[in-house]
C-alpha positions in Angstrom: 82.7 66.7 126.6 80.1 65.8 124.2 78.1 68.7 126.5 80.5 71.3 126.1 81.0 70.7 122.3 77.0 71.2 122.0 77.7 74.4 124.2 80.4 75.9 122.4 78.8 75.1 119.0 75.0 77.1 119.9 77.2 80.0 121.6 79.4 80.2 117.9 76.0 80.0 116.1 74.2 82.6 118.0 77.3 85.3 117.4 77.3 84.3 113.7 73.6 84.7 113.7 74.6 88.2 115.2 77.1 89.2 112.9 74.5 88.7 110.1 71.9 90.6 111.6 74.2 93.8 112.0 75.5 93.0 108.2 71.7 93.2 107.4 70.7 95.9 109.4 73.8 97.8 107.8 72.7 97.2 104.7 69.1 98.4 105.2 69.7 101.7 107.1 72.3 102.6 104.3 69.7 101.5 101.7 71.9 99.2 99.6 70.3 95.7 98.3 71.0 92.2 100.0 71.4 90.3 96.8 74.2 91.1 93.7 77.3 92.8 93.6 77.7 96.1 95.1 80.1 99.0 94.0 83.2 99.8 96.5 81.2 103.0 97.4 78.1 100.5 98.6 80.4 98.2 100.6 82.2 101.0 102.3 78.9 102.3 103.1 78.0 99.4 104.5 80.7 98.5 106.3 81.0 101.9 108.2 77.3 101.6 109.6 78.4 98.0 110.6 81.6 99.4 112.4 79.6 102.3 114.1 76.6 99.5 115.4 79.8 97.0 116.4 82.8 99.5 117.5 80.4 102.3 118.7 77.1 100.8 119.6 75.3 102.6 117.9 71.3 102.5 117.1 70.5 101.4 113.6 67.0 100.5 114.6 66.7 104.6 114.5 69.4 105.9 112.3 68.7 106.7 108.8 71.3 107.0 105.8 71.9 110.7 106.1 72.5 110.1 110.0 75.4 107.4 109.5 77.2 109.3 106.7 77.1 112.3 109.4 78.6 110.3 112.3 80.9 108.9 109.4 81.9 112.0 108.7 82.4 113.9 112.2 84.5 110.7 113.1 86.8 110.8 110.6 87.4 114.2 110.9 87.5 114.4 114.6 88.2 110.9 116.2 91.9 109.8 116.2 90.2 106.2 117.1 87.8 106.4 113.9 90.6 107.3 111.7 92.7 104.7 113.1 90.3 102.3 113.6 89.2 103.1 109.6 93.1 102.8 108.3 93.1 98.9 110.1 89.4 98.4 107.7 91.6 99.7 104.8 94.3 96.6 104.9 92.0 94.3 105.6 90.2 94.6 102.6 93.5 95.1 100.6 93.0 91.2 101.5 89.6 90.3 100.0 89.5 92.2 96.6 86.6 90.4 95.5 84.3 91.7 98.4 81.8 94.0 96.0 81.3 90.8 93.6 80.2 88.2 95.8 77.3 90.5 97.5 75.7 89.8 100.9 78.3 87.0 101.5 81.3 88.9 100.6 79.9 91.6 102.6 79.8 89.4 105.9 83.3 87.6 105.5 85.1 90.9 105.2 82.6 91.9 108.4 84.0 88.6 110.4 87.9 89.5 109.4 87.5 93.0 110.4 85.7 92.0 113.7 88.9 89.6 114.2 91.7 92.8 113.6 89.2 94.7 115.7 89.5 92.5 118.8 93.2 92.5 118.3 94.1 96.0 117.9 91.3 96.8 120.7 93.6 94.0 123.2 96.6 95.9 124.4 93.8 99.2 125.2 91.6 96.5 127.2 94.7 95.2 129.2 96.2 98.3 129.9 92.3 99.5 131.0 92.2 96.0 133.2 95.8 97.0 134.8 94.2 100.5 135.5 91.8 98.8 137.3 93.0 95.7 139.6 96.0 98.5 141.0 92.8 101.1 141.8 92.1 100.3 145.6 89.4 97.9 146.7 86.3 98.8 149.0 84.6 95.8 149.2 
């Protein structure tokens, strides 16, 4: 049991480190300083970039601020799922009014809360996809 606890701790650490990397990359690409308080607009920009990476797999290594802004505008205008996701993000954010004043830690906490909400939101769609796949004939 001790080894299992160690393994679980390592996995949690790796996940946390990856999330921190995502949030850091979102700050970098959106040209928002890492330390210190942020404006509400800066938080929105960072979270939009973070969600493009987290939910859509965007590559922030090769993206520019302009790319992210264009992608966000396009998704907001044309992608129903993004619009729903954006509304959920705003709901999660209402529970964290201090995000902007808490710097990187505040944005990181918001990102963690958003990913938990995202998992709950995606769960029914994943179950539906699983049922559809299991209902298909097997060719083994």
